[in-house]
Structures are given as structure tokens and as C-alpha cells.
mmCIF file as gemmi writes it, N, C-alpha and C atoms, coordinates in Angstrom:
data_model
loop_
_atom_site.group_PDB
_atom_site.id
_atom_site.type_symbol
_atom_site.label_atom_id
_atom_site.label_alt_id
_atom_site.label_comp_id
_atom_site.label_asym_id
_atom_site.label_entity_id
_atom_site.label_seq_id
_atom_site.pdbx_PDB_ins_code
_atom_site.Cartn_x
_atom_site.Cartn_y
_atom_site.Cartn_z
_atom_site.occupancy
_atom_site.B_iso_or_equiv
_atom_site.pdbx_formal_charge
_atom_site.auth_seq_id
_atom_site.auth_asym_id
_atom_site.pdbx_PDB_model_num
ATOM 1 N N . UNK Axp A 1 ? -23.996 -38.631 0.957 1 0 ? 1 A 1
ATOM 2 C CA . UNK Axp A 1 ? -25.102 -39.179 0.259 1 0 ? 1 A 1
ATOM 3 C C . UNK Axp A 1 ? -25.386 -40.919 0.812 1 0 ? 1 A 1
ATOM 4 N N . UNK Axp A 2 ? -24.581 -41.611 0.543 1 0 ? 2 A 1
ATOM 5 C CA . UNK Axp A 2 ? -24.286 -43.103 1.125 1 0 ? 2 A 1
ATOM 6 C C . UNK Axp A 2 ? -24.939 -43.807 1.946 1 0 ? 2 A 1
ATOM 7 N N . UNK Axp A 3 ? -24.356 -42.918 3.377 1 0 ? 3 A 1
ATOM 8 C CA . UNK Axp A 3 ? -25.068 -43.428 4.387 1 0 ? 3 A 1
ATOM 9 C C . UNK Axp A 3 ? -26.115 -42.671 5.022 1 0 ? 3 A 1
ATOM 10 N N . UNK Axp A 4 ? -26.502 -42.23 4.012 1 0 ? 4 A 1
ATOM 11 C CA . UNK Axp A 4 ? -27.93 -41.206 4.663 1 0 ? 4 A 1
ATOM 12 C C . UNK Axp A 4 ? -29.176 -42.45 3.952 1 0 ? 4 A 1
ATOM 13 N N . UNK Axp A 5 ? -28.414 -42.806 2.482 1 0 ? 5 A 1
ATOM 14 C CA . UNK Axp A 5 ? -29.636 -43.847 1.996 1 0 ? 5 A 1
ATOM 15 C C . UNK Axp A 5 ? -29.552 -45.141 2.722 1 0 ? 5 A 1
ATOM 16 N N . UNK Axp A 6 ? -28.412 -45.222 2.72 1 0 ? 6 A 1
ATOM 17 C CA . UNK Axp A 6 ? -28.149 -46.958 3.774 1 0 ? 6 A 1
ATOM 18 C C . UNK Axp A 6 ? -29.157 -46.872 5.039 1 0 ? 6 A 1
ATOM 19 N N . UNK Axp A 7 ? -28.872 -45.575 5.836 1 0 ? 7 A 1
ATOM 20 C CA . UNK Axp A 7 ? -29.68 -45.539 6.975 1 0 ? 7 A 1
ATOM 21 C C . UNK Axp A 7 ? -31.237 -45.58 6.773 1 0 ? 7 A 1
ATOM 22 N N . UNK Axp A 8 ? -31.878 -44.601 5.305 1 0 ? 8 A 1
ATOM 23 C CA . UNK Axp A 8 ? -32.81 -44.889 4.77 1 0 ? 8 A 1
ATOM 24 C C . UNK Axp A 8 ? -33.573 -45.903 4.945 1 0 ? 8 A 1
ATOM 25 N N . UNK Axp A 9 ? -32.609 -46.718 4.361 1 0 ? 9 A 1
ATOM 26 C CA . UNK Axp A 9 ? -33.304 -48.672 3.631 1 0 ? 9 A 1
ATOM 27 C C . UNK Axp A 9 ? -33.795 -49.056 5.064 1 0 ? 9 A 1
ATOM 28 N N . UNK Axp A 10 ? -32.652 -49.108 5.679 1 0 ? 10 A 1
ATOM 29 C CA . UNK Axp A 10 ? -32.415 -49.663 7.164 1 0 ? 10 A 1
ATOM 30 C C . UNK Axp A 10 ? -33.911 -49.577 7.759 1 0 ? 10 A 1
ATOM 31 N N . UNK Axp A 11 ? -33.825 -48.428 7.978 1 0 ? 11 A 1
ATOM 32 C CA . UNK Axp A 11 ? -34.853 -47.705 8.737 1 0 ? 11 A 1
ATOM 33 C C . UNK Axp A 11 ? -36.693 -48.432 7.995 1 0 ? 11 A 1
ATOM 34 N N . UNK Axp A 12 ? -36.532 -48.235 7.266 1 0 ? 12 A 1
ATOM 35 C CA . UNK Axp A 12 ? -38.106 -48.738 5.912 1 0 ? 12 A 1
ATOM 36 C C . UNK Axp A 12 ? -38.101 -49.997 6.091 1 0 ? 12 A 1
ATOM 37 N N . UNK Axp A 13 ? -36.983 -50.674 6.1 1 0 ? 13 A 1
ATOM 38 C CA . UNK Axp A 13 ? -36.951 -52.046 5.492 1 0 ? 13 A 1
ATOM 39 C C . UNK Axp A 13 ? -37.042 -52.859 7.132 1 0 ? 13 A 1
ATOM 40 N N . UNK Axp A 14 ? -35.94 -52.907 7.748 1 0 ? 14 A 1
ATOM 41 C CA . UNK Axp A 14 ? -36.174 -53.086 8.974 1 0 ? 14 A 1
ATOM 42 C C . UNK Axp A 14 ? -36.765 -52.674 10.394 1 0 ? 14 A 1
ATOM 43 N N . UNK Axp A 15 ? -36.448 -51.099 10.861 1 0 ? 15 A 1
ATOM 44 C CA . UNK Axp A 15 ? -36.86 -50.757 12.222 1 0 ? 15 A 1
ATOM 45 C C . UNK Axp A 15 ? -38.064 -49.989 11.916 1 0 ? 15 A 1
ATOM 46 N N . UNK Axp A 16 ? -39.14 -49.818 10.783 1 0 ? 16 A 1
ATOM 47 C CA . UNK Axp A 16 ? -40.392 -49.583 10.623 1 0 ? 16 A 1
ATOM 48 C C . UNK Axp A 16 ? -41.264 -50.689 10.717 1 0 ? 16 A 1
ATOM 49 N N . UNK Axp A 17 ? -40.435 -52.456 9.811 1 0 ? 17 A 1
ATOM 50 C CA . UNK Axp A 17 ? -41.151 -53.311 9.621 1 0 ? 17 A 1
ATOM 51 C C . UNK Axp A 17 ? -41.291 -54.202 10.756 1 0 ? 17 A 1
ATOM 52 N N . UNK Axp A 18 ? -40.204 -54.142 11.793 1 0 ? 18 A 1
ATOM 53 C CA . UNK Axp A 18 ? -40.421 -54.81 12.782 1 0 ? 18 A 1
ATOM 54 C C . UNK Axp A 18 ? -40.797 -54.814 14.042 1 0 ? 18 A 1
ATOM 55 N N . UNK Axp A 19 ? -41.757 -55.266 14.358 1 0 ? 19 A 1
ATOM 56 C CA . UNK Axp A 19 ? -41.669 -55.243 16.277 1 0 ? 19 A 1
ATOM 57 C C . UNK Axp A 19 ? -40.682 -55.788 17.739 1 0 ? 19 A 1
ATOM 58 N N . UNK Axp A 20 ? -39.408 -55.377 17.545 1 0 ? 20 A 1
ATOM 59 C CA . UNK Axp A 20 ? -38.832 -56.378 18.1 1 0 ? 20 A 1
ATOM 60 C C . UNK Axp A 20 ? -38.971 -56.626 19.748 1 0 ? 20 A 1
ATOM 61 N N . UNK Axp A 21 ? -38.561 -57.962 20.037 1 0 ? 21 A 1
ATOM 62 C CA . UNK Axp A 21 ? -39.012 -58.405 21.662 1 0 ? 21 A 1
ATOM 63 C C . UNK Axp A 21 ? -37.551 -58.256 22.091 1 0 ? 21 A 1
ATOM 64 N N . UNK Axp A 22 ? -36.122 -58.407 21.77 1 0 ? 22 A 1
ATOM 65 C CA . UNK Axp A 22 ? -35.158 -58.565 22.486 1 0 ? 22 A 1
ATOM 66 C C . UNK Axp A 22 ? -34.032 -57.91 21.536 1 0 ? 22 A 1
ATOM 67 N N . UNK Axp A 23 ? -33.04 -57.432 22.284 1 0 ? 23 A 1
ATOM 68 C CA . UNK Axp A 23 ? -31.896 -57.104 21.519 1 0 ? 23 A 1
ATOM 69 C C . UNK Axp A 23 ? -31.083 -57.527 21.056 1 0 ? 23 A 1
ATOM 70 N N . UNK Axp A 24 ? -31.049 -59.339 21.273 1 0 ? 24 A 1
ATOM 71 C CA . UNK Axp A 24 ? -31.094 -60.14 20.144 1 0 ? 24 A 1
ATOM 72 C C . UNK Axp A 24 ? -31.302 -60.231 18.968 1 0 ? 24 A 1
ATOM 73 N N . UNK Axp A 25 ? -32.557 -60.11 19.425 1 0 ? 25 A 1
ATOM 74 C CA . UNK Axp A 25 ? -33.784 -60.39 17.676 1 0 ? 25 A 1
ATOM 75 C C . UNK Axp A 25 ? -33.502 -59.182 16.83 1 0 ? 25 A 1
ATOM 76 N N . UNK Axp A 26 ? -32.898 -57.752 17.543 1 0 ? 26 A 1
ATOM 77 C CA . UNK Axp A 26 ? -32.513 -56.963 16.704 1 0 ? 26 A 1
ATOM 78 C C . UNK Axp A 26 ? -31.18 -57.536 16.001 1 0 ? 26 A 1
ATOM 79 N N . UNK Axp A 27 ? -30.049 -57.773 16.423 1 0 ? 27 A 1
ATOM 80 C CA . UNK Axp A 27 ? -29.109 -58.385 16.232 1 0 ? 27 A 1
ATOM 81 C C . UNK Axp A 27 ? -29.101 -59.314 15.294 1 0 ? 27 A 1
ATOM 82 N N . UNK Axp A 28 ? -29.523 -60.3 15.361 1 0 ? 28 A 1
ATOM 83 C CA . UNK Axp A 28 ? -30.25 -61.534 14.258 1 0 ? 28 A 1
ATOM 84 C C . UNK Axp A 28 ? -30.634 -60.724 13.04 1 0 ? 28 A 1
ATOM 85 N N . UNK Axp A 29 ? -31.785 -59.984 12.818 1 0 ? 29 A 1
ATOM 86 C CA . UNK Axp A 29 ? -32.278 -59.8 12.422 1 0 ? 29 A 1
ATOM 87 C C . UNK Axp A 29 ? -31.415 -58.746 11.297 1 0 ? 29 A 1
ATOM 88 N N . UNK Axp A 30 ? -31.271 -57.597 11.533 1 0 ? 30 A 1
ATOM 89 C CA . UNK Axp A 30 ? -29.797 -57.106 11.472 1 0 ? 30 A 1
ATOM 90 C C . UNK Axp A 30 ? -28.913 -57.539 10.325 1 0 ? 30 A 1
ATOM 91 N N . UNK Axp A 31 ? -28.15 -58.681 11.3 1 0 ? 31 A 1
ATOM 92 C CA . UNK Axp A 31 ? -27.012 -59.15 10.936 1 0 ? 31 A 1
ATOM 93 C C . UNK Axp A 31 ? -27.755 -60.007 9.694 1 0 ? 31 A 1
ATOM 94 N N . UNK Axp A 32 ? -29.091 -60.551 9.353 1 0 ? 32 A 1
ATOM 95 C CA . UNK Axp A 32 ? -29.051 -61.142 8.123 1 0 ? 32 A 1
ATOM 96 C C . UNK Axp A 32 ? -29.379 -59.969 6.905 1 0 ? 32 A 1
ATOM 97 N N . UNK Axp A 33 ? -30.119 -58.753 7.706 1 0 ? 33 A 1
ATOM 98 C CA . UNK Axp A 33 ? -30.491 -57.554 6.546 1 0 ? 33 A 1
ATOM 99 C C . UNK Axp A 33 ? -28.862 -57.347 5.92 1 0 ? 33 A 1
ATOM 100 N N . UNK Axp A 34 ? -27.972 -57.162 6.502 1 0 ? 34 A 1
ATOM 101 C CA . UNK Axp A 34 ? -26.45 -56.127 6.397 1 0 ? 34 A 1
ATOM 102 C C . UNK Axp A 34 ? -26.084 -58.057 5.298 1 0 ? 34 A 1
ATOM 103 N N . UNK Axp A 35 ? -25.978 -58.666 5.502 1 0 ? 35 A 1
ATOM 104 C CA . UNK Axp A 35 ? -25.483 -59.803 4.577 1 0 ? 35 A 1
ATOM 105 C C . UNK Axp A 35 ? -26.502 -59.801 3.332 1 0 ? 35 A 1
ATOM 106 N N . UNK Axp A 36 ? -27.343 -59.659 3.253 1 0 ? 36 A 1
ATOM 107 C CA . UNK Axp A 36 ? -28.24 -59.613 2.185 1 0 ? 36 A 1
ATOM 108 C C . UNK Axp A 36 ? -28.41 -58.178 1.242 1 0 ? 36 A 1
ATOM 109 N N . UNK Axp A 37 ? -27.839 -57.37 2.138 1 0 ? 37 A 1
ATOM 110 C CA . UNK Axp A 37 ? -27.958 -56.194 1.33 1 0 ? 37 A 1
ATOM 111 C C . UNK Axp A 37 ? -26.507 -56.298 0.949 1 0 ? 37 A 1
ATOM 112 N N . UNK Axp A 38 ? -25.118 -56.553 1.605 1 0 ? 38 A 1
ATOM 113 C CA . UNK Axp A 38 ? -24.374 -56.336 0.536 1 0 ? 38 A 1
ATOM 114 C C . UNK Axp A 38 ? -23.986 -57.966 -0.257 1 0 ? 38 A 1
ATOM 115 N N . UNK Axp A 39 ? -24.351 -58.967 -0.208 1 0 ? 39 A 1
ATOM 116 C CA . UNK Axp A 39 ? -23.78 -59.701 -0.703 1 0 ? 39 A 1
ATOM 117 C C . UNK Axp A 39 ? -24.984 -60.52 -1.829 1 0 ? 39 A 1
ATOM 118 N N . UNK Axp A 40 ? -25.879 -60.161 -1.83 1 0 ? 40 A 1
ATOM 119 C CA . UNK Axp A 40 ? -27.054 -60.196 -2.858 1 0 ? 40 A 1
ATOM 120 C C . UNK Axp A 40 ? -27.373 -59.189 -3.586 1 0 ? 40 A 1
ATOM 121 N N . UNK Axp A 41 ? -28.045 -58.143 -2.794 1 0 ? 41 A 1
ATOM 122 C CA . UNK Axp A 41 ? -28.767 -56.935 -3.79 1 0 ? 41 A 1
ATOM 123 C C . UNK Axp A 41 ? -27.791 -56.142 -3.997 1 0 ? 41 A 1
ATOM 124 N N . UNK Axp A 42 ? -28.294 -56.105 -5.619 1 0 ? 42 A 1
ATOM 125 C CA . UNK Axp A 42 ? -27.36 -55.296 -6.681 1 0 ? 42 A 1
ATOM 126 C C . UNK Axp A 42 ? -27.685 -53.658 -6.354 1 0 ? 42 A 1
ATOM 127 N N . UNK Axp A 43 ? -26.623 -52.67 -6.494 1 0 ? 43 A 1
ATOM 128 C CA . UNK Axp A 43 ? -26.704 -51.475 -6.164 1 0 ? 43 A 1
ATOM 129 C C . UNK Axp A 43 ? -26.805 -50.916 -7.794 1 0 ? 43 A 1
ATOM 130 N N . UNK Axp A 44 ? -27.42 -49.632 -8.185 1 0 ? 44 A 1
ATOM 131 C CA . UNK Axp A 44 ? -27.431 -49.453 -8.963 1 0 ? 44 A 1
ATOM 132 C C . UNK Axp A 44 ? -25.914 -48.259 -9.225 1 0 ? 44 A 1
ATOM 133 N N . UNK Axp A 45 ? -26.011 -47.541 -7.961 1 0 ? 45 A 1
ATOM 134 C CA . UNK Axp A 45 ? -24.482 -46.557 -7.769 1 0 ? 45 A 1
ATOM 135 C C . UNK Axp A 45 ? -23.129 -47.498 -7.723 1 0 ? 45 A 1
ATOM 136 N N . UNK Axp A 46 ? -23.328 -48.814 -7.897 1 0 ? 46 A 1
ATOM 137 C CA . UNK Axp A 46 ? -22.338 -49.783 -8.395 1 0 ? 46 A 1
ATOM 138 C C . UNK Axp A 46 ? -22.17 -50.79 -9.315 1 0 ? 46 A 1
ATOM 139 N N . UNK Axp A 47 ? -22.77 -50.266 -10.547 1 0 ? 47 A 1
ATOM 140 C CA . UNK Axp A 47 ? -23.262 -50.932 -11.621 1 0 ? 47 A 1
ATOM 141 C C . UNK Axp A 47 ? -24.394 -52.001 -12.143 1 0 ? 47 A 1
ATOM 142 N N . UNK Axp A 48 ? -25.512 -51.925 -10.771 1 0 ? 48 A 1
ATOM 143 C CA . UNK Axp A 48 ? -25.823 -53.106 -10.871 1 0 ? 48 A 1
ATOM 144 C C . UNK Axp A 48 ? -24.495 -54.828 -9.999 1 0 ? 48 A 1
ATOM 145 N N . UNK Axp A 49 ? -23.57 -54.103 -9.388 1 0 ? 49 A 1
ATOM 146 C CA . UNK Axp A 49 ? -23.098 -55.309 -8.249 1 0 ? 49 A 1
ATOM 147 C C . UNK Axp A 49 ? -23.694 -54.934 -6.945 1 0 ? 49 A 1
ATOM 148 N N . UNK Axp A 50 ? -23.204 -55.855 -6.44 1 0 ? 50 A 1
ATOM 149 C CA . UNK Axp A 50 ? -23.257 -55.836 -4.902 1 0 ? 50 A 1
ATOM 150 C C . UNK Axp A 50 ? -22.205 -55.297 -4.429 1 0 ? 50 A 1
ATOM 151 N N . UNK Axp A 51 ? -22.193 -54.752 -3.34 1 0 ? 51 A 1
ATOM 152 C CA . UNK Axp A 51 ? -21.166 -54.29 -2.542 1 0 ? 51 A 1
ATOM 153 C C . UNK Axp A 51 ? -20.313 -55.077 -2.449 1 0 ? 51 A 1
ATOM 154 N N . UNK Axp A 52 ? -20.614 -56.597 -2.444 1 0 ? 52 A 1
ATOM 155 C CA . UNK Axp A 52 ? -19.395 -57.943 -2.061 1 0 ? 52 A 1
ATOM 156 C C . UNK Axp A 52 ? -18.855 -57.697 -3.518 1 0 ? 52 A 1
ATOM 157 N N . UNK Axp A 53 ? -19.919 -57.927 -4.677 1 0 ? 53 A 1
ATOM 158 C CA . UNK Axp A 53 ? -18.882 -58.135 -5.993 1 0 ? 53 A 1
ATOM 159 C C . UNK Axp A 53 ? -18.158 -56.701 -6.331 1 0 ? 53 A 1
ATOM 160 N N . UNK Axp A 54 ? -18.386 -55.508 -6.18 1 0 ? 54 A 1
ATOM 161 C CA . UNK Axp A 54 ? -17.475 -54.603 -6.33 1 0 ? 54 A 1
ATOM 162 C C . UNK Axp A 54 ? -16.532 -54.082 -5.459 1 0 ? 54 A 1
ATOM 163 N N . UNK Axp A 55 ? -16.393 -54.736 -4.225 1 0 ? 55 A 1
ATOM 164 C CA . UNK Axp A 55 ? -15.237 -55.085 -3.72 1 0 ? 55 A 1
ATOM 165 C C . UNK Axp A 55 ? -14.04 -56.003 -4.297 1 0 ? 55 A 1
ATOM 166 N N . UNK Axp A 56 ? -14.521 -57.141 -4.618 1 0 ? 56 A 1
ATOM 167 C CA . UNK Axp A 56 ? -14.107 -57.91 -5.462 1 0 ? 56 A 1
ATOM 168 C C . UNK Axp A 56 ? -13.187 -57.604 -6.672 1 0 ? 56 A 1
ATOM 169 N N . UNK Axp A 57 ? -14.023 -56.933 -7.271 1 0 ? 57 A 1
ATOM 170 C CA . UNK Axp A 57 ? -13.971 -56.87 -8.677 1 0 ? 57 A 1
ATOM 171 C C . UNK Axp A 57 ? -12.675 -55.262 -8.37 1 0 ? 57 A 1
ATOM 172 N N . UNK Axp A 58 ? -12.688 -54.669 -7.54 1 0 ? 58 A 1
ATOM 173 C CA . UNK Axp A 58 ? -11.526 -53.297 -6.999 1 0 ? 58 A 1
ATOM 174 C C . UNK Axp A 58 ? -10.724 -54.09 -6.062 1 0 ? 58 A 1
ATOM 175 N N . UNK Axp A 59 ? -10.824 -55.294 -5.959 1 0 ? 59 A 1
ATOM 176 C CA . UNK Axp A 59 ? -9.615 -55.956 -5.265 1 0 ? 59 A 1
ATOM 177 C C . UNK Axp A 59 ? -8.479 -56.402 -6.235 1 0 ? 59 A 1
ATOM 178 N N . UNK Axp A 60 ? -9.5 -56.997 -7.185 1 0 ? 60 A 1
ATOM 179 C CA . UNK Axp A 60 ? -8.537 -57.641 -8.097 1 0 ? 60 A 1
ATOM 180 C C . UNK Axp A 60 ? -8.315 -56.739 -9.476 1 0 ? 60 A 1
ATOM 181 N N . UNK Axp A 61 ? -8.456 -55.709 -9.677 1 0 ? 61 A 1
ATOM 182 C CA . UNK Axp A 61 ? -8.54 -54.657 -10.841 1 0 ? 61 A 1
ATOM 183 C C . UNK Axp A 61 ? -7.04 -53.797 -9.692 1 0 ? 61 A 1
ATOM 184 N N . UNK Axp A 62 ? -6.806 -54.145 -8.581 1 0 ? 62 A 1
ATOM 185 C CA . UNK Axp A 62 ? -5.773 -53.61 -7.724 1 0 ? 62 A 1
ATOM 186 C C . UNK Axp A 62 ? -5.371 -51.797 -7.082 1 0 ? 62 A 1
ATOM 187 N N . UNK Axp A 63 ? -7.309 -52.111 -7.423 1 0 ? 63 A 1
ATOM 188 C CA . UNK Axp A 63 ? -7.307 -50.355 -7.035 1 0 ? 63 A 1
ATOM 189 C C . UNK Axp A 63 ? -7.049 -50.185 -5.416 1 0 ? 63 A 1
ATOM 190 N N . UNK Axp A 64 ? -6.21 -49.038 -5.617 1 0 ? 64 A 1
ATOM 191 C CA . UNK Axp A 64 ? -6.125 -48.334 -4.191 1 0 ? 64 A 1
ATOM 192 C C . UNK Axp A 64 ? -7.333 -47.562 -3.496 1 0 ? 64 A 1
ATOM 193 N N . UNK Axp A 65 ? -7.719 -47.656 -4.154 1 0 ? 65 A 1
ATOM 194 C CA . UNK Axp A 65 ? -9.047 -46.606 -3.269 1 0 ? 65 A 1
ATOM 195 C C . UNK Axp A 65 ? -10.256 -47.369 -3.04 1 0 ? 65 A 1
ATOM 196 N N . UNK Axp A 66 ? -9.715 -48.752 -2.561 1 0 ? 66 A 1
ATOM 197 C CA . UNK Axp A 66 ? -10.935 -49.78 -1.71 1 0 ? 66 A 1
ATOM 198 C C . UNK Axp A 66 ? -11.071 -49.194 -0.372 1 0 ? 66 A 1
ATOM 199 N N . UNK Axp A 67 ? -12.256 -48.898 -0.234 1 0 ? 67 A 1
ATOM 200 C CA . UNK Axp A 67 ? -12.732 -48.675 1.084 1 0 ? 67 A 1
ATOM 201 C C . UNK Axp A 67 ? -12.736 -49.469 2.073 1 0 ? 67 A 1
ATOM 202 N N . UNK Axp A 68 ? -12.632 -50.752 1.883 1 0 ? 68 A 1
ATOM 203 C CA . UNK Axp A 68 ? -13.157 -52.356 2.693 1 0 ? 68 A 1
ATOM 204 C C . UNK Axp A 68 ? -11.66 -52.348 2.697 1 0 ? 68 A 1
ATOM 205 N N . UNK Axp A 69 ? -10.822 -52.092 2.103 1 0 ? 69 A 1
ATOM 206 C CA . UNK Axp A 69 ? -9.601 -52.515 2.624 1 0 ? 69 A 1
ATOM 207 C C . UNK Axp A 69 ? -8.828 -52.359 4.019 1 0 ? 69 A 1
């Protein structure tokens, strides 16, 4: 369910919004979007933390279930 949500959000916010001229343009816009998605945008499913905050919180808590490690 998580990846489907990510893909839908990416499609509506990036792929459906921009008319890309080059592959590099796709890469640059996608990199900025992923950074915003992971570092600036709170997610309800993560108790309104960003994915980066959630990762750091679980790392500090010593969680062995952290998928990013």
C-alpha cells in the first residue's frame, strides 16, 4: 500500500504536472521532489513526521526494524 501511495503522489505531482524536455530535467525535478517528500513533508502514516525524522527517531530508539539501515 505504501509504494502505491508514493507512485500515485509522484504521478499526480510530477509526471502529470510537467512536460519534460530532457531526461536530465526529469532527474533534476525528481531529485528535488524526493528530497522534499522525505525531508520536508510530514506524513500522517508516520505520526506527522517526515520520513527522515521517522528514520532518525527509530535509529535513536534503537529500532532493529528500521528499513533504511
